[in-house]
C-alpha positions in Angstrom: 0.0 0.0 0.0 1.5 3.4 -1.0 1.1 6.6 1.0 -1.8 7.9 -1.0 -3.7 4.7 -0.5 -3.0 4.8 3.2 -4.4 8.3 3.4 -7.5 7.3 1.4 -8.1 4.4 3.8 -7.9 6.8 6.8 -10.4 9.2 5.1 -12.7 6.2 4.5 -12.5 5.2 8.1 -13.2 8.8 9.2 -16.2 8.9 6.9 -17.6 5.7 8.4 -17.0 7.0 11.9 -18.8 10.2 11.0 -21.8 8.2 9.8 -21.9 6.2 13.0 -21.7 9.3 15.1 -24.4 11.1 13.2 -26.8 8.4 14.4 -25.8 8.6 18.0 -24.8 12.3 18.7 -26.2 14.5 16.0 -24.9 15.6 12.6 -23.2 18.9 13.6 -21.2 17.6 16.6 -20.3 14.3 14.8 -18.9 16.1 11.8 -16.9 18.5 14.0 -15.3 15.6 15.9 -14.5 13.7 12.7 -13.0 16.7 11.1 -10.8 17.3 14.1 -9.6 13.6 14.0 -9.0 13.8 10.2 -6.8 16.9 10.7 -4.7 15.3 13.4 -1.4 13.7 12.2 -0.2 10.6 14.1 3.6 10.5 14.6 5.4 7.4 15.8 8.8 8.3 17.4 11.3 5.6 18.4 13.9 7.2 20.6 17.2 5.4 21.3 17.0 5.9 25.0 17.7 8.4 27.8 21.4 8.0 28.2 22.4 11.6 28.4 21.3 15.2 29.0 21.5 15.7 25.2 19.1 12.8 24.6 16.6 14.2 27.1 16.6 17.6 25.4 16.1 15.9 22.0 13.1 13.9 23.3 11.6 17.0 24.9 12.0 18.9 21.7 10.0 16.2 19.9 7.3 16.0 22.5 6.8 19.8 22.7 6.6 20.1 18.9 4.3 17.1 18.2 1.8 17.9 21.0 -2.0 17.7 20.9 -2.2 21.5 21.1 -0.2 21.6 17.8 -2.5 19.2 16.0 -0.6 15.9 16.5 -0.9 12.6 18.2 2.6 11.4 19.2 3.2 7.8 20.0 6.6 7.7 21.8 8.7 4.7 22.4 11.9 4.6 24.5 14.1 1.8 23.1 16.4 1.6 26.1 19.5 1.4 23.9 18.3 -1.8 22.1 17.9 -2.1 18.4 15.5 -4.9 18.7 13.2 -2.7 20.7 13.3 -0.1 17.9 12.4 -2.7 15.3 9.4 -3.8 17.4 8.3 -0.2 17.8 8.5 0.5 14.1 6.4 -2.6 13.4 3.9 -1.5 16.0 3.7 2.0 14.3 3.0 0.3 11.0 0.2 -1.7 12.5 -1.2 1.4 14.1 -1.1 3.1 10.7 0.7 6.2 11.8 1.2 9.0 9.3 4.9 9.4 9.8 7.7 7.6 11.7 10.6 9.4 13.4 13.5 7.1 14.2 16.6 8.0 16.3 18.6 4.8 15.6 20.8 3.2 18.2 23.3 2.2 15.5 23.7 2.7 11.8 23.3 -0.8 10.4 20.5 -3.5 10.5 17.5 -1.4 9.3 16.9 -2.6 5.7 14.1 -5.1 6.5 12.0 -3.0 8.9 12.4 0.2 6.8 11.2 -1.8 3.8 8.1 -2.8 5.7 7.4 0.9 6.5 8.0 1.8 2.8 5.6 -1.0 1.7 3.0 0.4 4.1 3.3 3.9 2.5 4.6 5.5 5.7 7.4 8.1 5.3 10.3 7.6 7.8 12.4 10.5 8.9 15.8 9.6 10.6 16.8 11.8 13.5 20.3 12.4 14.9 22.3 9.2 14.0 22.3 8.1 10.4 21.4 4.7 9.0 23.5 2.7 6.6 21.0 1.0 4.2 21.3 -0.7 0.8 18.7 1.6 -0.7 18.4 5.3 0.4 14.7 5.3 -0.7 14.0 3.3 2.4 13.8 6.6 4.4 12.5 10.0 3.3 14.9 12.3 5.0 17.5 12.7 7.8 17.9 15.5 10.4 21.0 15.9 12.5 24.5 17.0 13.1 27.6 16.6 11.0 29.5 14.5 13.5 32.6 14.3 11.4 32.7 18.1 11.2 32.3 18.3 14.9 35.3 16.0 15.4 37.3 18.1 12.9 36.3 21.3 14.7 37.6 19.9 18.0 40.8 18.7 16.5 41.5 22.0 14.8 40.8 23.8 18.0 43.2 21.6 19.9 45.9 22.2 17.3 45.4 26.0 17.4 45.3 26.0 21.2 48.5 24.0 21.5 50.3 26.1 18.9 49.3 29.3 20.7 50.6 27.9 24.0 53.8 26.7 22.3 53.1 23.0 23.1 54.8 20.6 20.7 52.6 18.1 19.0 54.5 15.1 20.5 53.9 16.5 23.9 50.1 16.1 23.6 49.3 12.7 25.2 45.6 12.0 24.4 43.0 9.5 25.5 39.7 9.2 23.7 36.6 8.2 25.6 34.4 7.2 22.7 30.7 7.2 22.4 28.5 4.1 21.7 30.5 2.2 19.1 28.8 2.2 15.7 26.7 5.3 16.3 27.0 8.2 13.9 28.3 10.6 16.6 31.0 8.1 17.7 32.1 7.4 14.1 32.4 11.0 13.2 34.0 12.3 16.4 36.5 9.5 16.5 37.4 10.0 12.9 37.9 13.7 13.5 40.4 13.1 16.3 42.2 10.3 14.4 42.7 12.6 11.4 44.1 15.2 13.8 46.5 12.7 15.3 47.8 11.7 11.8 47.9 15.3 10.6 49.7 16.9 13.5 51.6 14.0 15.1 49.9 13.9 18.5 50.4 10.9 20.9 47.1 9.0 21.0 47.5 6.7 24.0 44.2 4.8 24.2 40.6 4.7 22.9 37.7 3.0 24.7 33.9 3.5 24.7 32.2 5.3 27.5 28.8 4.5 26.0 27.8 8.2 26.2 27.1 7.9 29.9 28.7 9.6 33.0 29.1 6.3 34.9 30.9 4.5 32.1 32.9 7.6 31.3 34.2 7.7 34.9 34.9 4.0 34.9 37.0 4.3 31.6 38.9 7.3 32.8 39.8 5.6 36.1 41.2 2.7 34.1 43.1 4.9 31.8 44.7 6.9 34.6 46.0 3.6 36.1 47.5 2.6 32.8 49.1 5.9 31.8 50.8 8.5 34.0 51.3 11.1 31.2 47.7 11.9 30.1 47.3 15.6 29.5 44.3 15.7 27.0 41.0 13.8 27.4 38.8 13.8 24.3 35.3 12.9 25.5 32.7 12.3 22.8 29.9 13.8 24.8 29.3 15.9 27.9 28.1 13.1 30.2 31.4 11.2 29.5 33.3 14.4 30.3 31.5 14.7 33.7 32.5 11.2 34.6 36.1 11.7 33.4 36.4 14.9 35.4 35.2 13.1 38.5 37.8 10.4 38.0 40.6 12.9 37.4 39.8 14.9 40.5 39.3 11.7 42.6 42.9 10.7 41.5 44.2 13.9 42.9 44.9 15.5 39.6 43.5 18.9 38.3 41.5 19.5 35.2 42.1 22.7 33.3 43.8 24.2 30.2 47.3 24.8 31.7 48.9 21.7 30.3 52.4 23.0 30.8 51.8 23.1 34.6 50.3 19.6 34.9 46.6 20.2 34.3 44.6 17.8 32.2 42.7 19.4 29.4 39.2 18.1 28.6 37.5 18.4 25.2 33.8 17.6 24.9 30.7 17.6 22.7 27.0 18.5 23.1 27.1 21.9 24.9 24.4 21.0 27.4 23.8 23.5 30.1 25.9 21.5 32.6 28.6 21.1 30.0 28.8 24.8 29.3 28.8 25.5 33.1 31.8 23.2 33.4 33.4 25.2 30.5 32.7 28.5 32.4 34.3 27.0 35.5 37.4 25.9 33.5 36.9 22.2 33.7 36.1 21.7 30.0 38.4 23.7 27.8 36.4 23.3 24.5 32.8 22.1 24.0 31.6 21.6 20.4 27.8 22.0 20.0 25.5 19.2 19.0 22.1 20.8 18.7 19.4 18.5 20.1 16.4 20.6 19.2 15.3 18.6 16.1 11.5 18.8 16.7 10.9 22.1 14.8 13.0 20.9 11.8 11.1 17.6 11.7 7.8 19.4 11.7 9.0 21.6 8.8 9.7 18.5 6.8 6.4 16.9 7.6 4.5 20.0 6.7 6.4 20.2 3.4 5.6 16.5 2.7 1.9 17.1 3.5 1.9 19.9 1.0 3.3 17.5 -1.6 6.7 19.2 -1.7 10.1 17.6 -2.2 12.4 17.7 0.8 16.2 17.5 1.1 17.6 14.1 1.9 20.2 15.5 4.4 19.3 18.3 6.8 22.2 19.5 8.9 21.5 21.7 12.0 23.6 24.8 12.8 26.1 24.4 15.6 28.7 26.5 17.5 32.0 26.0 19.3 32.4 27.3 22.9 35.7 27.5 24.8 37.0 28.5 28.2 38.8 31.6 26.8 39.6 33.4 23.6 43.0 31.8 22.9 41.5 30.4 19.7 39.2 32.8 17.9 38.2 30.6 14.9 39.0 27.3 13.2 38.8 26.1 9.7 37.4 22.6 9.0 35.9 20.5 6.3 32.5 19.0 6.6 31.2 15.6 5.4 30.5 17.0 2.0 34.1 18.1 1.7 33.2 21.8 1.9 35.6 23.9 3.9 34.3 26.5 6.3 35.6 28.9 9.0 33.8 28.7 12.4 34.0 31.2 15.2 35.0 30.0 18.7 32.9 31.8 21.4 34.3 32.3 24.9 31.6 31.1 27.2 29.8 33.5 29.6 27.0 33.0 32.1 24.8 35.2 29.9 25.2 32.8 27.0 24.3 29.8 29.2 21.2 31.6 30.7 19.9 32.4 27.2 20.0 28.9 25.8 17.1 26.5 25.6 19.1 23.4 26.8 
């Protein structure tokens, strides 16, 4: 069944319901109720989980946007970090004949079969945040999210510019990488950005291990790394929650976090720019925090409205993102995005006013 057939079926059901209600509650009120139901779009949203402050903000953005007050019925499913739960949720959405499916996938692969089922049912699927790696791109309608590779490259270029300004030799940067959930788009891009920097500038990359984007695992991994290496002076955390855990571990070990590497401080780089992450930046505990904008709800609604109007939409929809730092040592960086387009990006020294004015 294609999308038009699905919509026709829903209109037929609405018509039959109207006829039934006319008999029981009067023509005017019945038609009013049926019209209201026909105008409501049903959205199924499979969220990967609630593993971080960023994810919570992403979920809240969707719930706020696709509310009853805005003319939507949102069916929300928390997958608890399990792909099998997301596959089950999508199949349930198909059975419920939702108008659109939003999917924030736990990992990039393993989606062909269930997305084909959604396509066969005529239900457009919009991928949110992490990407999917499928054999046929027509299995999903559009994607909204961040350019994780660009984020990683921004962080690497900031580190190079900062070290150069502080006259720190490349071989004197001893880095550990607390990676995100292995196989996720954010992990792949941010890890690649760092590894490119290591190869390009000759930094010493001591170790890489997943912190699963959580504070608890980030702390556990950092504790282990501190026991293995006594010369760590840069910790590259692939999200804020991992950074919080890493900072706790560093301080518990009697060491100090900060940007004064020459005097023994351990510099922390992070991603997401949550309120707590930027507060740690303001306090000097995170030296550089690269934004990953979680407010995808309004952009998803724009795409759905365009599709409802019969318009074509872009396959890839990147959100705008900034770079924040503890000071103005680095004023801008130049980096190349996933489309191999070079750009120059301002680095903003963080202030309390900036934090207070942000939505997350």
